C-alpha positions as CSV (number, residue, x, y, z in Angstrom):
1,M,30.9,-16.0,-8.3
2,E,30.4,-14.7,-11.9
3,K,30.7,-11.0,-12.3
4,Q,27.3,-9.3,-12.7
5,E,26.5,-6.1,-14.7
6,A,26.3,-2.9,-12.7
7,E,23.0,-1.6,-11.5
8,L,21.9,1.9,-10.4
9,I,19.2,2.8,-7.8
10,F,17.2,6.0,-8.4
11,I,15.1,7.7,-5.7
12,P,13.1,10.5,-7.3
13,F,10.9,13.1,-5.8
14,P,7.3,11.9,-6.5
15,V,5.9,14.9,-8.4
16,T,5.3,14.7,-12.1
17,G,8.0,17.1,-13.3
18,H,10.7,15.5,-11.2
19,L,9.6,12.0,-11.9
20,L,9.3,12.3,-15.7
21,A,12.8,13.9,-15.9
22,T,14.2,11.0,-13.8
23,I,12.5,8.4,-16.1
24,E,14.1,10.0,-19.2
25,L,17.5,10.1,-17.5
26,V,17.2,6.4,-16.6
27,K,16.5,5.6,-20.3
28,L,19.4,7.7,-21.5
29,I,21.8,6.0,-19.2
30,L,20.6,2.5,-20.1
31,S,20.8,3.3,-23.8
32,H,24.2,4.9,-23.5
33,D,26.2,1.9,-22.7
34,P,24.2,-1.2,-21.6
35,R,27.4,-3.2,-21.1
36,R,28.4,-1.1,-18.1
37,I,25.0,0.0,-16.6
38,H,22.7,-2.9,-17.3
39,T,19.7,-2.4,-15.0
40,T,18.2,0.2,-12.8
41,T,15.7,0.2,-9.9
42,I,13.5,3.1,-9.2
43,L,12.2,3.3,-5.6
44,Q,8.7,4.7,-5.8
45,W,7.1,6.6,-2.8
46,G,4.4,9.1,-2.3
47,L,3.4,12.1,-0.2
48,P,-0.1,12.1,1.4
49,F,-1.1,15.4,-0.3
50,L,0.1,14.7,-3.9
51,P,-2.0,12.9,-6.6
52,Q,-0.2,9.8,-7.9
53,S,-2.1,9.0,-11.0
54,D,0.2,10.7,-13.5
55,S,3.4,9.3,-11.9
56,D,1.9,5.8,-11.5
57,A,0.9,5.7,-15.2
58,S,4.4,6.8,-16.2
59,L,6.1,4.2,-14.0
60,K,3.9,1.4,-15.2
61,S,4.4,2.3,-18.8
62,L,8.2,2.4,-18.2
63,A,8.3,-1.0,-16.5
64,K,6.3,-2.6,-19.3
65,S,8.5,-1.1,-22.0
66,D,11.9,-2.1,-20.6
67,S,12.7,-5.3,-18.6
68,R,15.9,-3.7,-17.4
69,I,14.0,-1.3,-15.2
70,R,12.4,-2.4,-11.9
71,I,10.0,-0.4,-9.9
72,V,10.0,-1.1,-6.1
73,T,7.2,0.6,-4.2
74,L,8.2,1.6,-0.7
75,P,5.7,0.9,2.1
76,E,3.4,3.8,3.1
77,L,4.9,5.9,5.9
78,Q,2.9,5.1,9.1
79,D,3.8,8.2,11.1
80,P,4.2,11.1,8.6
81,P,4.6,14.6,10.0
82,P,1.4,16.4,10.6
83,M,-0.1,18.3,7.6
84,E,-0.1,21.5,9.7
85,F,3.7,21.3,9.4
86,F,3.5,21.2,5.6
87,L,1.2,24.2,5.4
88,K,3.6,26.2,7.6
89,A,6.9,25.1,6.1
90,P,6.6,22.8,3.0
91,E,10.4,22.1,2.6
92,A,10.8,21.4,6.3
93,Y,7.9,18.9,6.1
94,I,9.3,17.1,3.1
95,L,12.8,16.8,4.6
96,E,11.4,15.4,7.8
97,F,9.2,13.0,5.8
98,V,12.3,11.8,3.8
99,K,14.2,11.2,7.1
100,K,11.4,9.0,8.3
101,M,11.8,6.9,5.1
102,V,15.3,5.8,6.0
103,P,14.4,2.4,7.5
104,S,12.2,1.4,4.5
105,V,14.9,2.7,2.0
106,R,17.5,0.8,3.9
107,G,15.5,-2.4,3.7
108,A,14.9,-2.0,-0.1
109,V,18.6,-1.3,-0.8
110,S,19.6,-4.3,1.3
111,T,17.3,-6.6,-0.7
112,I,18.6,-5.2,-4.0
113,L,22.2,-5.7,-2.9
114,S,21.5,-9.4,-2.1
115,S,21.1,-10.1,-5.8
116,S,22.7,-7.2,-7.7
117,R,26.0,-5.5,-8.1
118,V,25.0,-1.9,-7.4
119,S,27.2,0.9,-8.6
120,G,25.5,3.8,-6.8
121,I,22.4,5.7,-5.8
122,V,21.0,8.7,-7.6
123,L,18.9,11.0,-5.4
124,D,16.6,13.9,-6.0
125,M,17.7,17.1,-4.2
126,F,14.8,16.6,-1.6
127,C,16.1,13.1,-0.9
128,V,19.6,14.1,0.3
129,P,19.1,12.7,3.8
130,L,19.1,9.3,2.1
131,M,22.8,9.7,1.5
132,D,23.1,8.2,4.9
133,V,21.8,4.9,3.5
134,G,24.3,5.0,0.7
135,N,27.1,5.6,3.3
136,E,25.9,2.7,5.4
137,F,26.2,0.3,2.4
138,Q,29.4,2.0,1.1
139,L,27.5,3.1,-2.1
140,P,28.3,6.4,-3.7
141,S,25.4,8.9,-3.8
142,Y,24.8,11.3,-6.7
143,I,22.2,14.0,-6.9
144,F,20.0,14.5,-10.0
145,L,19.0,18.2,-10.0
146,T,15.9,18.7,-12.1
147,C,16.5,22.4,-11.9
148,N,19.1,24.4,-13.7
149,A,22.8,25.3,-13.2
150,G,21.9,28.8,-12.0
151,F,19.8,27.2,-9.2
152,L,22.8,25.0,-8.4
153,S,24.9,28.1,-8.0
154,L,22.4,29.4,-5.5
155,V,22.5,25.9,-3.7
156,K,26.3,26.2,-3.3
157,H,26.0,29.8,-2.2
158,I,23.4,29.3,0.6
159,P,25.5,27.4,3.2
160,E,28.6,29.5,2.4
161,R,26.6,32.7,2.9
162,H,25.0,31.3,6.1
163,R,28.4,30.6,7.6
164,R,29.2,34.3,7.2
165,V,25.8,35.9,7.9
166,K,24.1,33.4,10.3
167,S,20.6,34.7,9.3
168,G,18.1,34.3,6.5
169,F,17.0,36.5,3.7
170,D,14.6,39.4,4.5
171,R,11.6,39.3,2.1
172,S,10.7,42.9,3.0
173,S,14.0,44.0,1.4
174,G,13.0,42.4,-1.9
175,E,15.1,44.8,-4.1
176,E,18.3,43.9,-2.2
177,E,20.9,42.5,-4.6
178,N,22.8,39.3,-3.9
179,L,26.1,38.4,-5.5
180,V,25.7,34.7,-6.3
181,P,28.8,33.1,-8.0
182,G,27.7,31.6,-11.2
183,F,25.4,34.5,-12.1
184,V,26.6,37.5,-14.0
185,A,23.7,39.6,-12.9
186,S,23.2,40.3,-9.2
187,V,20.2,38.4,-7.9
188,P,17.5,40.4,-6.1
189,T,16.1,38.8,-2.9
190,K,12.5,39.0,-4.4
191,V,13.2,36.3,-6.9
192,L,14.7,33.8,-4.5
193,P,12.7,30.6,-3.7
194,L,10.0,31.5,-1.2
195,G,11.3,29.0,1.3
196,L,14.5,31.0,1.7
197,L,12.4,34.0,2.7
198,T,10.5,32.4,5.5
199,S,12.0,31.7,8.9
200,E,10.1,28.3,9.1
201,S,11.9,26.9,6.0
202,Y,15.2,28.8,5.9
203,D,17.0,26.4,8.2
204,T,15.8,23.5,6.1
205,W,17.3,25.0,3.0
206,V,20.6,25.5,4.8
207,E,20.6,21.9,6.0
208,M,19.5,20.5,2.6
209,T,22.0,22.5,0.5
210,G,24.7,22.0,3.0
211,R,24.8,18.3,2.1
212,F,25.3,18.7,-1.6
213,H,29.1,18.7,-1.2
214,E,28.9,15.2,0.2
215,A,27.7,13.8,-3.1
216,K,30.1,12.1,-5.5
217,G,28.6,14.2,-8.4
218,I,25.7,16.3,-9.4
219,L,23.7,15.7,-12.6
220,V,22.0,18.9,-13.9
221,N,19.1,19.0,-16.3
222,S,20.6,21.7,-18.5
223,S,23.3,22.4,-21.0
224,P,26.3,24.7,-21.4
225,C,24.7,26.0,-24.6
226,I,21.9,27.4,-22.5
227,E,23.8,28.4,-19.3
228,T,27.4,29.1,-20.4
229,N,28.3,31.2,-17.4
230,A,26.9,29.0,-14.7
231,F,28.5,25.8,-16.0
232,G,31.7,27.7,-16.6
233,Y,31.7,28.6,-12.9
234,F,31.5,25.0,-11.8
235,D,34.2,24.0,-14.3
236,R,36.6,26.3,-12.6
237,I,36.0,24.9,-9.1
238,P,38.8,22.4,-8.0
239,V,37.5,18.8,-7.7
240,N,38.4,18.7,-4.1
241,E,36.2,21.7,-3.2
242,Y,32.9,20.6,-4.8
243,P,31.5,17.5,-6.5
244,P,31.9,17.3,-10.3
245,V,28.8,18.7,-12.2
246,Y,27.5,16.8,-15.2
247,P,25.3,18.8,-17.6
248,V,23.0,15.9,-18.8
249,G,20.2,18.1,-20.3
250,P,18.1,19.1,-21.9
251,I,16.1,16.0,-20.9
252,L,12.7,16.1,-22.5
253,C,9.8,13.6,-22.5
254,F,9.0,13.3,-26.1
255,N,7.0,10.1,-26.7
256,D,6.5,8.2,-23.5
257,R,4.5,10.7,-21.4
258,P,1.1,9.0,-20.8
259,V,-1.7,10.4,-22.8
260,L,-4.2,11.1,-20.1
261,D,-7.0,12.0,-22.5
262,P,-6.6,10.7,-26.1
263,L,-9.7,12.5,-27.4
264,E,-8.6,15.8,-25.9
265,R,-5.1,15.3,-27.4
266,D,-6.7,14.7,-30.8
267,R,-9.0,17.7,-30.5
268,V,-6.1,20.0,-29.6
269,M,-3.7,18.8,-32.3
270,T,-6.3,18.9,-35.0
271,W,-7.2,22.5,-34.1
272,L,-3.5,23.5,-34.2
273,D,-3.0,21.9,-37.6
274,E,-5.6,24.3,-39.0
275,Q,-3.8,27.4,-37.7
276,P,-1.2,29.6,-39.5
277,E,2.5,29.2,-38.6
278,L,3.6,31.0,-35.5
279,S,0.2,32.5,-35.0
280,V,-0.9,30.9,-31.7
281,V,0.0,31.9,-28.1
282,F,0.0,28.9,-25.7
283,L,-1.0,29.5,-22.1
284,C,-0.2,26.8,-19.5
285,F,0.7,27.2,-15.8
286,G,1.8,23.7,-14.7
287,S,0.1,20.8,-13.1
288,L,0.3,21.3,-9.3
289,R,-1.7,24.5,-8.6
290,S,-5.0,25.9,-9.8
291,L,-5.6,29.6,-10.5
292,A,-8.5,31.4,-8.8
293,A,-11.6,31.8,-10.8
294,T,-11.1,35.6,-10.7
295,Q,-7.7,35.2,-12.2
296,I,-9.0,33.0,-15.0
297,Q,-11.5,35.6,-15.9
298,E,-8.8,38.3,-16.1
299,I,-6.8,36.1,-18.5
300,A,-9.9,35.6,-20.6
301,Q,-10.5,39.3,-20.8
302,A,-6.8,39.8,-21.7
303,L,-7.2,37.4,-24.6
304,E,-10.2,39.3,-25.9
305,I,-8.3,42.6,-25.7
306,V,-5.3,41.2,-27.7
307,G,-7.5,39.3,-30.2
308,C,-4.8,36.8,-31.3
309,R,-5.1,33.1,-31.7
310,F,-4.6,31.2,-28.5
311,L,-4.5,27.7,-27.0
312,W,-5.2,27.8,-23.2
313,S,-4.8,24.9,-20.9
314,I,-6.7,25.4,-17.7
315,R,-6.1,23.1,-14.7
316,T,-8.9,23.7,-12.3
317,E,-10.9,21.8,-9.6
318,Y,-14.1,22.6,-11.6
319,P,-15.4,19.7,-13.8
320,S,-15.1,21.9,-16.9
321,P,-13.0,25.0,-17.4
322,S,-16.0,26.6,-19.2
323,E,-17.8,26.9,-15.8
324,I,-15.5,29.7,-14.6
325,L,-15.0,31.5,-17.9
326,P,-16.9,34.8,-18.4
327,D,-20.4,34.5,-19.9
328,G,-20.2,34.3,-23.7
329,F,-16.4,34.2,-23.8
330,M,-16.2,31.1,-26.0
331,N,-18.7,32.6,-28.5
332,R,-16.8,35.9,-28.7
333,V,-13.5,34.2,-29.4
334,S,-15.0,31.5,-31.7
335,G,-12.5,30.7,-34.5
336,L,-9.6,32.4,-32.6
337,G,-9.0,30.2,-29.6
338,L,-9.3,26.8,-28.0
339,V,-9.6,26.1,-24.2
340,C,-8.7,22.7,-23.0
341,G,-8.0,20.9,-19.6
342,W,-5.0,18.6,-19.9
343,A,-2.6,19.4,-22.8
344,P,0.2,17.4,-24.4
345,Q,2.7,20.2,-23.8
346,V,5.8,18.9,-25.6
347,E,3.8,18.1,-28.7
348,I,2.1,21.5,-28.6
349,L,5.4,23.4,-28.3
350,A,6.9,21.5,-31.2
351,H,4.0,22.5,-33.4
352,K,4.7,25.0,-36.2
353,A,1.6,27.0,-35.2
354,I,2.9,28.0,-31.8
355,G,4.4,31.5,-31.8
356,G,4.7,32.2,-28.0
357,F,4.3,30.6,-24.6
358,L,2.9,32.3,-21.5
359,S,4.3,30.1,-18.7
360,H,4.7,29.6,-15.0
361,C,8.4,29.0,-15.7
362,G,8.8,25.5,-14.3
363,W,12.2,24.4,-15.6
364,N,10.8,21.5,-17.6
365,S,8.5,23.9,-19.4
366,I,11.4,26.3,-20.1
367,L,13.5,23.5,-21.5
368,E,10.7,22.4,-23.8
369,S,10.2,26.0,-25.1
370,L,14.0,26.4,-25.6
371,R,14.3,23.0,-27.4
372,F,11.7,24.2,-30.0
373,G,12.7,27.8,-30.1
374,V,9.4,29.1,-28.8
375,P,9.5,32.6,-27.1
376,L,8.3,32.7,-23.6
377,A,6.7,35.3,-21.3
378,T,7.3,34.9,-17.6
379,W,4.6,34.4,-15.0
380,P,6.2,32.4,-12.1
381,M,4.0,31.0,-9.4
382,Y,5.9,29.0,-6.8
383,A,9.0,26.8,-6.0
384,E,12.1,28.2,-7.8
385,Q,10.1,29.6,-10.7
386,Q,10.8,33.2,-9.8
387,L,14.6,32.5,-10.0
388,N,14.0,30.7,-13.3
389,A,12.1,33.7,-14.7
390,F,14.9,36.0,-13.6
391,T,17.5,33.8,-15.2
392,M,15.6,33.7,-18.5
393,V,15.0,37.5,-18.6
394,K,17.9,39.2,-16.9
395,E,20.7,36.6,-16.9
396,L,20.2,35.0,-20.4
397,G,18.0,37.5,-22.3
398,L,15.9,34.7,-23.6
399,A,12.4,35.6,-22.4
400,V,9.8,38.5,-22.3
401,E,9.2,39.8,-18.8
402,M,5.7,39.9,-17.5
403,R,6.4,39.2,-13.9
404,L,9.6,38.0,-12.1
405,D,8.5,38.0,-8.5
406,Y,4.8,37.0,-8.6
407,V,3.9,34.5,-5.8
408,L,0.6,32.6,-6.3
409,A,0.2,32.1,-2.5
410,D,0.0,35.8,-2.0
411,G,-3.4,35.9,-3.7
412,E,-2.7,38.9,-5.9
413,I,-4.9,39.0,-9.1
414,V,-3.0,40.1,-12.2
415,K,-5.2,42.4,-14.2
416,A,-6.2,41.9,-17.8
417,D,-4.4,44.9,-19.1
418,E,-1.0,43.7,-17.8
419,I,-1.5,40.2,-19.2
420,A,-2.6,41.7,-22.5
421,R,0.5,43.8,-22.8
422,A,2.7,40.7,-22.1
423,V,0.9,38.6,-24.7
424,R,1.0,41.4,-27.3
425,S,4.7,41.9,-26.7
426,L,5.4,38.2,-26.9
427,M,3.5,37.8,-30.2
428,E,4.2,41.1,-31.9
429,G,7.2,42.7,-30.1
430,E,10.3,43.5,-32.0
431,D,12.6,42.7,-29.1
432,V,11.6,39.0,-28.8
433,P,14.9,37.1,-29.3
434,R,13.7,34.7,-32.0
435,R,17.0,34.3,-33.8
436,K,18.9,33.6,-30.6
437,L,16.2,31.1,-29.5
438,K,16.5,29.4,-32.9
439,E,20.3,29.0,-32.4
440,I,19.8,27.6,-28.9
441,A,17.1,25.2,-30.1
442,E,19.6,23.7,-32.6
443,A,22.4,23.6,-30.0
444,A,20.1,21.9,-27.5
445,K,19.2,19.3,-30.1
446,E,22.9,18.6,-30.8
447,A,23.7,18.5,-27.0
448,V,21.9,15.1,-26.6
449,M,23.3,13.6,-29.8
450,E,26.5,11.5,-29.9
451,G,29.4,13.7,-29.1
452,G,27.2,16.5,-27.7
453,S,27.7,17.9,-24.2
454,S,24.9,15.8,-22.6
455,F,26.2,12.6,-24.3
456,V,29.7,13.3,-23.1
457,A,28.6,14.2,-19.6
458,I,26.6,10.9,-19.2
459,D,29.7,9.0,-20.5
460,R,31.9,10.8,-17.9
461,F,29.3,9.9,-15.2
462,I,29.3,6.2,-16.1
463,D,33.1,6.2,-16.2
464,R,33.1,7.6,-12.7
465,L,30.6,5.0,-11.5
466,I,32.4,2.1,-12.9
467,S,35.8,3.3,-11.8
468,D,34.7,3.8,-8.2
469,M,33.0,0.4,-8.2
470,D,36.0,-1.4,-9.5
471,H,38.2,0.4,-7.0
472,S,35.9,-0.5,-4.2
473,N,35.9,-4.2,-5.3
474,S,39.7,-4.3,-5.6
475,E,40.0,-3.2,-1.9
476,E,37.7,-6.0,-0.7
């Protein structure tokens, strides 16, 4: 039989941030050396409680734009875990859900193998149970970590610590310091992912992170120019003790993110074009959670206190953000600010008018701010965002601290005076590391160019894939 080009199978986690980063990685790999990795298949799946509109639009756009990329939609799970389980322990729910997907993933992989020469499977961290499918078909499994190298340091530390301590972290001792290899600063318990601090989810984290060492390699959406110490730590680990780590970032979605509202996009960008350079603070807190109306009113009051130009993206269940803003707010800030719903974040952060970013510290958002040298103030909300905020402020010295350990689910309302101080410090403070950010922005740009760290890492990853596949074929 004639030798076929190699194919990769990707199984991403179906939330917008994870999926968009995976799509960009797919395109990078295919453009890197199409003679060696010729096609990819993305297995699409969903969770009952997550909206699929954004991800569906991205995948459809991707499939239309490149015939080398196939989208295979897995059948809907007929017996998902009960939603009460998710509300009590989200990570445990997700891991159990993924385990129930094994039969449908097995069927999809078997079908692909009947017509393709597959070189490996690339899994999101939440999909590590699906390494069992790779093992069944003798396919190497790799993990694509959409978080940073500091987070990977914690991932490696958790099962090692558990073997010694045999118990979880105590949230009540939030100031307790943890020595995590890969971090220069000691990491306080209060900034660890919330799942590690709840008994219902802790065992799931131990199980999930305990399987990372089984992967053939771990691709990380970051760069040594950003996280020198964390990547240096993994470089020093012998290859027989932990999988090789490939710094393939920063991966950004520049052009292909679907424009959900073209009129809103044009309104936002036209307004920005009219503002002076570095004069606007951008406020945006991600796409998964909505802020309480009371909190939105405190932010509005803070912006009035500061009196600087602002662009504010409000994701809310209300039909219009204006419905929950204080009476007369838009009239009082007329000429100074713009409030929108959906916002083209990458395009906004690249704009010369943006001088600061008040962010929930999702890793994609941090990478976008770093890529364009935009100073950031930290307001983490959920997931690993508290650790990201700590990394940016204490470990790397690249952000202004508003909060490091805020948890949206706790229901605390941050008052206007505190928000105003953070915005004023971000836009007017002398200690904002603008020069250092400008240097990192240039280094991040070079990382993804030919010869840069990301380019070289992808090359090494493809070399490993092809070498393992050729070795496997020679033994048959």
